[in-house]
Backbone bond lengths (Angstrom), bond angles and torsions (degrees), N, CA, C in turn:
res aa  C-N    CA-C-N  psi(-1)  N-CA   C-N-CA  omega(-1)  CA-C   N-CA-C  phi
1 X - - - 1.450 - - 1.516 109.69 -
2 X 1.319 115.34 137.36 1.455 118.83 178.34 1.522 109.22 -93.54
3 X 1.314 115.49 150.40 1.457 121.10 177.67 1.513 108.54 -116.55
4 X 1.306 114.93 142.79 1.454 121.21 -178.41 1.517 107.95 -133.53
5 X 1.308 117.95 131.48 1.460 121.65 178.33 1.519 109.11 -69.43
6 X 1.331 116.74 127.48 1.463 120.05 -178.82 1.522 112.65 -118.09
7 X 1.376 118.83 5.56 1.462 123.49 -178.49 1.516 111.82 -35.38
8 X 1.271 122.80 175.79 1.457 130.32 6.06 1.515 114.02 -89.00
9 X 1.325 118.76 20.43 1.458 122.20 -178.05 1.524 111.48 -53.58
10 X 1.303 117.71 -42.77 1.458 121.13 178.71 1.506 110.33 -156.60
11 X 1.282 116.16 157.49 1.460 121.26 -179.53 1.520 109.83 -62.14
12 X 1.318 117.50 119.68 1.461 121.37 177.06 1.520 114.47 70.28
13 X 1.330 118.46 25.15 1.457 121.61 -178.39 1.526 110.09 -78.76
14 X 1.300 116.53 128.78 1.457 122.11 179.92 1.519 109.90 -124.76
15 X 1.311 116.49 149.73 1.462 122.52 175.75 1.521 107.99 -108.55
16 X 1.301 115.91 133.84 1.456 120.88 177.85 1.520 107.39 -101.39
17 X 1.305 116.82 124.85 1.468 121.28 -179.63 1.523 108.51 -75.79
18 X 1.322 115.16 105.17 1.465 120.79 -175.03 1.517 112.99 -111.23
19 X 1.312 118.08 5.07 1.456 121.28 -176.61 1.514 115.24 -69.87
20 X 1.333 118.08 -11.49 1.462 119.47 -175.51 1.526 114.17 -74.71
21 X 1.319 119.20 -11.24 1.467 120.66 178.07 1.520 112.30 -108.61
22 X 1.308 117.13 10.67 1.465 122.85 -179.82 1.531 110.50 -67.46
23 X 1.329 117.88 142.28 1.469 121.99 176.21 1.528 112.00 -106.37
24 X 1.342 116.84 -19.60 1.469 122.02 176.09 1.518 108.15 -130.87
25 X 1.326 115.56 144.97 1.461 119.61 -179.79 1.526 110.23 -124.31
26 X 1.329 117.27 144.13 1.458 120.44 177.32 1.525 111.22 -82.18
27 X 1.305 115.39 139.95 1.463 122.38 174.52 1.523 107.44 -118.94
28 X 1.332 116.86 124.12 1.457 120.96 -176.90 1.522 110.02 -102.66
29 X 1.330 115.75 129.43 1.459 122.15 175.94 1.528 107.41 -94.14
30 X 1.319 116.89 104.21 1.461 121.65 -176.17 1.532 112.45 -63.99
31 X 1.325 117.84 -26.69 1.469 120.58 179.27 1.525 111.67 -71.84
32 X 1.325 117.06 -32.11 1.459 122.14 -178.85 1.526 111.79 -86.90
33 X 1.319 116.72 -25.74 1.468 122.48 -176.54 1.528 110.70 -59.75
34 X 1.349 116.69 131.80 1.470 122.75 179.86 1.530 112.45 -92.69
35 X 1.311 118.01 -1.39 1.468 123.56 -179.01 1.535 111.79 62.01
36 X 1.330 116.31 35.34 1.470 120.78 -177.57 1.529 112.61 -82.18
37 X 1.329 117.89 -24.34 1.454 121.19 178.42 1.519 115.83 84.22
38 X 1.311 117.85 4.66 1.465 119.91 -179.40 1.521 111.21 -64.43
39 X 1.315 117.70 -38.66 1.473 120.60 177.74 1.528 110.32 -60.29
40 X 1.309 116.15 -41.48 1.459 122.63 179.38 1.537 110.57 -62.15
41 X 1.325 116.67 -42.55 1.463 121.10 -178.89 1.520 112.72 -67.69
42 X 1.327 117.70 -35.50 1.461 120.98 -174.18 1.523 114.67 -92.52
43 X 1.317 119.05 -13.71 1.467 120.56 -179.09 1.527 109.75 -62.12
44 X 1.343 117.75 118.54 1.468 119.86 -175.44 1.529 114.34 -72.25
45 X 1.327 118.45 -14.03 1.470 120.52 -178.99 1.532 112.32 -117.97
46 X 1.326 117.62 11.70 1.468 122.32 179.74 1.524 112.84 53.33
47 X 1.329 116.44 43.14 1.455 121.43 -179.47 1.530 112.38 -87.43
48 X 1.328 117.30 -3.36 1.464 121.33 -177.73 1.521 108.49 -108.38
49 X 1.323 115.32 137.17 1.465 119.92 178.98 1.519 110.09 -136.37
50 X 1.332 115.28 159.65 1.459 121.59 178.38 1.515 108.51 -110.11
51 X 1.307 116.35 129.33 1.454 121.77 -179.21 1.515 112.36 -86.18
52 X 1.324 115.77 176.29 1.460 122.06 179.97 1.528 111.81 -62.11
53 X 1.335 116.66 -27.27 1.460 121.42 179.39 1.532 112.69 -86.93
54 X 1.356 116.22 11.45 1.463 124.13 -179.69 1.522 114.05 72.20
55 X 1.324 118.20 1.03 1.469 121.49 177.73 1.521 109.51 -80.92
56 X 1.313 116.25 143.64 1.456 122.01 179.11 1.523 109.50 -95.33
57 X 1.314 115.91 145.90 1.462 120.31 176.88 1.520 109.08 -137.26
58 X 1.325 115.51 156.45 1.457 122.01 -177.06 1.518 108.54 -112.38
59 X 1.316 116.94 122.38 1.455 123.06 177.89 1.518 109.67 -81.34
60 X 1.319 116.32 97.67 1.461 120.39 -173.86 1.523 113.38 -67.43
61 X 1.333 118.33 -17.78 1.457 119.22 177.42 1.533 111.56 -70.40
62 X 1.338 116.89 -18.48 1.463 121.33 178.79 1.533 112.80 -110.95
63 X 1.314 118.33 -20.91 1.465 122.97 -176.99 1.523 110.77 -66.48
64 X 1.332 115.23 129.94 1.469 121.17 179.52 1.527 112.33 -93.16
65 X 1.319 117.55 -7.73 1.456 121.22 178.91 1.511 113.80 78.54
66 X 1.324 117.33 27.25 1.472 120.77 -176.48 1.526 112.69 -70.53
67 X 1.339 117.98 -27.50 1.455 121.64 177.79 1.517 114.98 86.96
68 X 1.329 118.19 5.28 1.455 120.51 179.16 1.523 110.60 -60.83
69 X 1.321 117.45 -41.32 1.465 121.11 -179.76 1.532 110.84 -59.31
70 X 1.320 116.89 -44.28 1.463 121.19 -179.70 1.529 111.20 -66.85
71 X 1.321 116.50 -38.92 1.468 120.83 -179.69 1.523 111.69 -67.91
72 X 1.326 118.00 -34.34 1.463 121.97 -176.22 1.519 114.26 -89.31
73 X 1.318 118.33 -16.53 1.467 121.46 -176.86 1.529 110.71 -66.11
74 X 1.350 118.46 115.09 1.468 120.11 -178.76 1.529 112.91 -69.37
75 X 1.319 117.81 -24.08 1.463 121.43 -179.30 1.525 112.59 -89.85
76 X 1.332 116.36 -5.87 1.473 122.18 -176.27 1.536 110.38 56.38
77 X 1.349 115.37 40.77 1.458 121.47 -179.77 1.519 112.52 -85.97
78 X 1.338 117.33 -5.67 1.463 121.50 179.92 1.514 108.67 -118.21
79 X 1.317 115.44 125.97 1.475 121.83 177.54 1.515 108.10 -118.13
80 X 1.317 116.53 144.43 1.469 121.21 177.53 1.525 108.20 -95.45
81 X 1.320 115.40 132.16 1.451 122.56 -178.40 1.528 108.61 -124.10
82 X 1.314 116.25 145.77 1.445 120.67 176.72 1.522 109.18 -61.81
83 X 1.326 116.92 134.16 1.460 121.66 -178.82 1.529 110.28 -59.40
84 X 1.318 116.47 131.78 1.444 122.17 -179.90 1.515 115.04 88.37
85 X 1.335 118.18 -6.72 1.467 121.99 178.79 1.521 108.80 -75.75
86 X 1.321 116.03 151.00 1.468 120.09 177.72 1.491 111.20 -127.97
């Protein structure tokens, strides 16, 4: 696993890229998303971020595929898909 410095959140804080062992991946529907930020608050690995355009995105290199974001999304804008499915 590679480590990347993501500071200034904390002194010596590193993120471990754990997305390579995920079996399910979240897919976000930007049209359905209400921009409420609940997915961002509940993600246990901080894999979700908000861009300058207020759109949310999921960093799959860090996402473990736990599905918490999809379960907590009130708009049901996030669906979990089997990894590698098209």
